[in-house]
N, C-alpha and C positions, 0 to 999 in steps of 0.2 A: 347857703352855698349850693350851686347847681352841680350835678355830676360832672359836667364838662369843664368846670372851673377847678375841680379838685385835682391837685398834682400828686399828692401823697396821702395815703390814709393808713393809720395804724388801728387795728381792731383787736381789743383785749390782748394787747401785746405784753408778754412777760419776757424778761431777759435776766439771765444769770451767767456769770463767767464759769467756764469749766473748772472743776476742781475746787470750787468755793464751798462755803459751809452749808449750802443748800438754800439759804434765804435769798429771795429774788433781789437783784440789784435795782430793778425797775419793774413796776407793774403790779397788777394788770392795768393797762393804759390804753385809752382810745383817743385818737386825735386825727382831725382832717385838716389838711393844709391846702389852702386855695391859692390860685394865681393872684398876684398883687397884694398878698398879705405880708405884714411885718409882725412877727410873733416873737415875744420875749419869753424866755424860760428862766425862772428864778427858783431859789430854794437853798437850803444850807448845804455845806460841803458834804459829799457822800449821798446826796439825795438822788443822784442819777442824771444830772443835767447833761454831762458830756455823753453819757450812754444814750440818752434820748436823741441827742443830735446825731449820733452815729446810726441809730435806727432810722431816723427820718431821711438821712442822706444815703443810706444803703451800705455804709461801711460795716455795720453789724447786722446780723440776721437774728430775729427773735427766737428765743427758746420755745415759746408757745405763742399762739395768736397769729395774726396775718398782717403782713405789710403789703400794700398794693400801691401801684403808681400808674399814672396815665401814660400809656405809650412808652416811648424811650426817654423818660425824664432823666436829665443829667444833673448832677450836683457838684457844686464847688465848695471847698472847705477852707475855713480860716481857723487854724488850730492855735491853742495857747502857746505852743512852741514856735509859731509863725511859719515854720517849714519853708523858709526862703532859701533858694539855691545859693550857697555861699560864694561860688566862683563865677556865676553869671553876672553880667552887668544888671543894674536895676531895670533898665528898659527891656532887657532880654528876659528877665524874670516875668515881666508882664506879657511879652509878645510871643514867646516861643511856641505856644499852642495854636497860633492863628493860621499857620501854613501860607502866609502871604510873602511876596517878594520883600527883601530886606528893607528897601526904601519905604514901602507901604507900611511895614510893621513899625518902623521907627516913627513915622508920622502919626500913626494911630496911638502908639505907646506914649508919645509926647503929650497928646491930648489927655489921656487917662492920668498920667503922672501929674499934670498941672492941677487937676482937681484935688489931689492929695498933697500939694505943695512939695512934690518930689522931683520936679523938673530939673532943678539944679544938680541933682544927684544922679541923673540918668546914666552916666558912664561909670559910676562907682560899682564895685563888686558887692555882692550881698554881705560878705563878712565885714565890710568896712562900715556898715550902718549901725546906728544905735538901736537899742531895743524898740523904742517908739517908732523909729523909721522903718524897721523891719515889719512892725505890726501894720503900719499904714500900707507898706508895699504888699503884704499878704492880702489885705482887703482890696487893694487896687487890682491885684491879679484876679481875685474872685469876681469882682464887678466886671472886669474886662472880658471874662470868659463868656461862653455862650450857654452856660448852665441855666437850667430853669429854676433851680433851688440853690440859694446861698445859705450855707450853714456855718455859723461863726461862734466860736467859743471864746467869750470874754474879749471881743474885738477892740474894746477901748481901755483895756486894763492898765496899760502903761502910757496912756495919752493924757495931755493937758486938755483944758476945756476947749481951746480953739481947734485942736486936731480931733477931739471927740466930735465936735460939731461937723467937721469936714467929713469924717467917716460916716456919721449918721445921715448927712445930706446925700452922700453917694448911695447908701443902702436904700434910703427912701426913693431916690430916683430910679433905682433898679425895680422897685415894686411898681412904680408908675408905668414901667415898660412891660408889666405882666409877669414879672418874676416873683417868687416867694422868698422871703428872708426869715431865717430863724436864728435868734441869738441867745446864748446863755450869758447871763449877766448878773452882777450885783449892783450895777450902776443905775441910780435913780434917773439920771439924764436919759439913759437908753430906754428905760421902762416908759417914760413919758412919751417917747416917740413911737412906741409900738402900738399897733392896732388892737392887740389883745395880749394878755400876759398869762402864761401857764405857770402856776406856782406848785412846785413839787415839795412834798413833805418828807421828813426822814423815813426811809423805807421805799422811796421812789414811787409814790402815788400822788395823784393830783388832788 
């Protein structure tokens, strides 16, 4: 990986939550994430997968070590709780951050939602969706953003095989446009699509 292609780098990063027992949740850990990469993060519960995603995306700051990023790298998140706005329409959940005229936002959102088989639900409110539909919407919103890095925590956890393939196709397409994708997963179908897999052991080390 050339320095110009590296979007985010963690060097000897250690992380522990304040007030904890003193044992690190994650680390020490070193990782370089490049443009166009699709990286999987696996490991048992409690190994620090979600914490690592938070450090990569900048939601969390390391207790020790250094996180660096190239320029003004922006991240988009797909959380296990989906974090879909319950009272916005499906298309508005995807489109609100674009700052375009309403007609242009609708046309662009329509194209994005079609890739996730959500077009027929465009006018429903977030709270009207099933868990799997909310999960697909959360991924659609991240893919539709202008973020350089997409960080997804179990993005296929409640999806069937067909919708898992839709989500993975969209994430792979994002990497072909030069974005980086990092997913925490237990799903072997996801692992097989990744360019590389980081496996965390109990105690949060690779």
